[in-house]
C-alpha positions in Angstrom: 78.9 46.2 -133.0 75.3 46.4 -134.1 74.7 44.2 -137.2 78.5 43.9 -137.5 78.3 40.2 -138.7 75.4 40.9 -140.9 77.4 43.6 -142.6 80.2 41.2 -143.3 77.8 38.6 -144.7 76.1 41.3 -146.8 79.5 42.4 -148.2 80.4 38.7 -148.9 77.1 38.3 -150.8 78.0 41.3 -152.9 81.4 39.8 -153.6 79.7 36.6 -154.9 77.5 38.7 -157.3 80.6 40.6 -158.4 82.7 37.5 -159.0 85.1 38.6 -156.3 86.5 36.8 -153.3 84.7 37.3 -150.0 87.9 36.5 -148.2 89.3 39.9 -149.2 86.8 41.2 -146.6 88.5 41.5 -143.2 87.0 39.2 -140.5 85.0 37.1 -143.0 85.9 33.5 -142.2 82.9 31.2 -143.0 82.8 28.8 -146.0 82.0 30.4 -149.3 78.6 28.7 -149.1 77.5 31.3 -146.5 78.3 34.1 -148.9 76.2 32.5 -151.5 73.2 32.3 -149.1 73.5 36.1 -148.5 73.9 37.1 -152.2 70.1 37.4 -152.8 69.7 39.7 -149.8 72.2 42.2 -151.4 69.5 43.0 -154.0 67.9 45.0 -151.1 69.4 48.0 -149.3 71.4 46.7 -146.3 69.2 48.3 -143.6 66.0 46.9 -145.2 67.7 43.5 -145.6 68.8 43.4 -142.0 65.3 44.3 -140.8 63.7 41.5 -142.8 66.4 39.1 -141.7 65.7 39.8 -138.0 61.9 39.9 -138.5 61.9 36.5 -140.2 63.8 34.9 -137.4 61.5 36.3 -134.7 58.5 35.2 -136.7 59.9 31.7 -137.1 60.8 31.5 -133.4 57.2 32.3 -132.5 56.0 29.7 -135.0 58.1 27.0 -133.2 57.7 28.1 -129.6 54.5 30.2 -129.5 54.4 32.4 -126.4 57.5 30.6 -124.9 59.5 32.4 -127.5 60.0 35.2 -125.0 62.6 33.1 -123.1 65.1 32.6 -126.0 64.6 36.2 -127.0 65.7 37.3 -123.5 68.7 35.0 -123.5 72.1 36.4 -124.3 73.0 33.9 -127.2 69.8 34.6 -129.2 69.6 38.3 -128.4 73.2 38.8 -129.4 72.8 36.7 -132.5 70.0 39.0 -133.7 71.9 42.1 -132.6 75.0 41.4 -134.7 73.1 39.5 -137.4 74.7 36.1 -137.0 73.4 33.1 -138.9 73.5 30.3 -136.2 70.0 31.0 -134.9 68.4 31.2 -138.3 70.0 27.8 -139.3 68.8 26.2 -136.1 65.2 27.5 -136.8 65.2 26.2 -140.3 66.6 22.9 -139.1 63.6 22.5 -136.9 61.1 23.5 -139.5 62.6 21.8 -142.5 64.3 18.8 -141.0 66.9 17.1 -143.2 66.1 19.4 -146.1 68.0 22.1 -144.3 71.3 20.2 -144.6 72.6 22.1 -147.6 72.2 25.3 -145.7 73.9 23.9 -142.6 77.1 23.2 -144.7 77.7 26.9 -144.5 78.1 26.7 -140.7 79.7 23.3 -139.7 79.5 24.1 -135.9 75.7 24.2 -136.1 75.6 21.2 -138.4 77.4 19.2 -135.8 74.8 20.0 -133.2 71.7 19.5 -135.4 72.4 17.1 -138.3 73.3 13.8 -136.5 69.7 13.7 -135.1 68.5 13.0 -138.6 70.6 9.9 -139.2 68.0 7.3 -137.9 65.3 9.0 -140.0 67.4 9.1 -143.2 68.7 5.6 -142.7 65.1 4.3 -142.8 64.2 6.4 -145.8 67.1 5.9 -148.3 65.3 7.6 -151.1 64.8 10.8 -149.1 68.4 10.5 -147.9 69.5 10.4 -151.5 67.5 13.5 -152.4 69.0 15.4 -149.4 72.5 14.3 -150.3 72.0 15.1 -153.9 70.8 18.6 -153.1 73.7 19.1 -150.7 76.2 18.0 -153.3 74.6 20.3 -155.9 74.9 23.3 -153.6 78.6 22.5 -153.0 79.1 22.0 -156.7 77.6 25.4 -157.5 80.0 27.0 -155.1 82.9 25.6 -157.1 81.3 26.7 -160.4 81.1 30.3 -159.0 84.5 30.2 -157.3 86.7 27.3 -158.1 89.5 28.5 -155.7 87.4 29.3 -152.7 88.6 26.4 -150.5 92.2 27.6 -150.8 91.2 31.2 -150.2 89.1 30.1 -147.2 91.9 28.1 -145.6 94.4 31.0 -146.2 92.1 33.6 -144.6 90.9 31.5 -141.6 92.9 31.9 -138.3 94.6 28.9 -136.9 92.5 26.5 -134.9 94.1 27.5 -131.6 93.6 31.2 -132.4 90.0 30.7 -133.3 89.3 28.5 -130.3 89.8 31.4 -127.9 86.1 32.1 -128.7 85.0 28.6 -127.5 81.7 28.7 -125.6 81.5 24.9 -125.2 83.3 22.8 -122.6 86.5 23.3 -124.5 86.5 26.8 -122.9 87.9 25.0 -119.9 90.8 23.4 -121.9 94.1 25.4 -122.4 94.6 26.4 -126.0 97.6 24.1 -126.6 95.5 21.0 -125.7 92.3 21.9 -127.5 93.1 19.8 -130.6 93.5 16.7 -128.5 90.3 17.5 -126.6 88.4 17.8 -129.9 89.7 14.4 -131.0 88.2 13.0 -127.8 85.1 15.1 -127.4 83.7 14.9 -130.9 83.5 11.1 -131.1 82.3 10.9 -127.5 79.4 13.3 -128.2 78.4 11.4 -131.4 78.6 8.1 -129.6 76.5 9.2 -126.7 73.8 10.8 -128.9 73.6 8.2 -131.7 73.8 4.9 -129.9 73.5 5.8 -126.3 70.6 6.8 -124.1 70.8 10.5 -125.0 69.1 10.2 -128.4 66.1 12.5 -127.6 66.6 15.9 -129.3 66.3 17.7 -126.0 69.3 15.6 -124.7 71.2 15.1 -127.9 71.5 18.7 -129.1 72.8 20.0 -125.7 75.3 17.2 -125.5 76.7 17.8 -128.9 76.8 21.5 -128.2 78.9 20.8 -125.1 81.5 19.0 -127.3 81.2 20.9 -130.5 84.5 22.5 -131.6 84.8 26.1 -132.7 81.7 27.3 -130.9 81.2 30.9 -130.0 78.8 33.0 -127.9 75.9 32.7 -130.3 76.3 29.0 -131.0 74.1 28.3 -128.0 71.2 30.0 -129.8 70.9 26.6 -131.6 69.4 25.3 -128.3 66.5 27.8 -128.5 63.8 25.1 -128.3 64.6 24.4 -124.7 65.8 27.8 -123.3 63.7 28.8 -120.3 64.1 31.3 -117.4 67.0 29.4 -115.8 69.0 29.5 -119.1 68.2 33.2 -119.5 69.7 34.1 -116.1 72.7 31.8 -116.6 73.5 33.1 -120.0 73.7 36.7 -118.7 75.7 35.7 -115.6 78.2 34.0 -117.9 78.7 37.2 -119.8 79.0 39.3 -116.7 81.6 36.8 -115.4 83.8 37.1 -118.5 83.1 40.7 -119.2 83.1 40.5 -123.0 81.4 38.3 -125.7 84.4 38.3 -127.9 86.7 35.9 -126.2 84.4 33.1 -125.4 82.4 32.6 -122.2 81.2 29.7 -120.1 78.0 29.6 -122.2 78.1 25.9 -121.8 76.1 26.5 -118.6 73.1 27.0 -120.9 73.5 23.5 -122.3 74.2 22.0 -118.9 71.1 23.6 -117.5 68.9 22.3 -120.3 70.4 18.8 -120.1 69.9 18.7 -116.3 66.3 19.9 -116.5 65.4 17.4 -119.3 67.0 14.5 -117.6 65.2 15.3 -114.3 61.9 15.7 -116.2 62.4 12.3 -117.9 63.2 10.6 -114.6 60.0 12.0 -113.0 58.0 10.9 -116.0 59.3 7.3 -115.7 58.7 7.4 -112.0 55.0 8.2 -112.3 54.2 6.1 -115.4 
C-alpha cells in the first residue's frame, strides 16, 4: 500500500511522455490533467521523486501552519495521503498559498476543486481582469491536454467505475446514504452546500470548506486532508476512531466527523467572539 497511488500517478506521467494512454494502467481513474502534472516527476527515479513529493508537502504545511502542522500530520487523512502519495493534500496546500492561480491544477481533482474553488468567487467577481487571466490559464491547461491526447475524455469515461460503484468510498455525509439513492442525494447536497457557503452565513473559509466537504460527491478517505488548516487534536482523535470503526480505509469511512468537528468548533468560537465584542 505504501506509495501505491503515487506509483499509479508516476506511471500515468510516464504514459504522457510516451504518448500512451494512462487509462491502460489498472486503477488509474483521475482526469488526464493529473497525469500531465506528474509527467515532469518521471524524469527522476521514482523513489527520489516520491521523497521530494512528500518533503515538499510537509514543508508547505509548516509554512502555512507553523508548529500547529503537527496536528494535521497526526490525523489519518493527511498521514494516509502522504503514505500512499495521493494528491488531494498537495492541491489543498497550493490552493491556500496560490489562491485562484491554483485553479488549473484543481481541475485535475474535481472533488477538491468543489471544496476550495467556490471561496474565490467573491474575490474574482470584484477583479474581472484577474478572473480572466485565471480562466484563460485554466482553459490553456485543458486545451494542452487535448493537444497531447485528443481522445482522453472518452478513455477516461470508459475506464472510470460507475458513480454508485465509486461512491462506496464516500467519506462525506453521503456515506450515510444507500448506494441506490446517492445520485439523488448529490442533486440535493451539491446546490445546498453552494447556497449555504456562497450566499448564506457560512462564507468564512473555516466554515465554508467543511460544509462543502460534507456535501462533496466522490470523496474518499484522504479528501478530508483538504481541511488541514483547521485540524486540531479533536480531529486527530476522531479521524483515527473513524478508521478503527470501519476497519479499512478502502471502502469509505465516517471521515465526515472531522468536518463536523471543525465546523462545530469554529461556530462556537465565532459565537463566543460576538458575545464578548
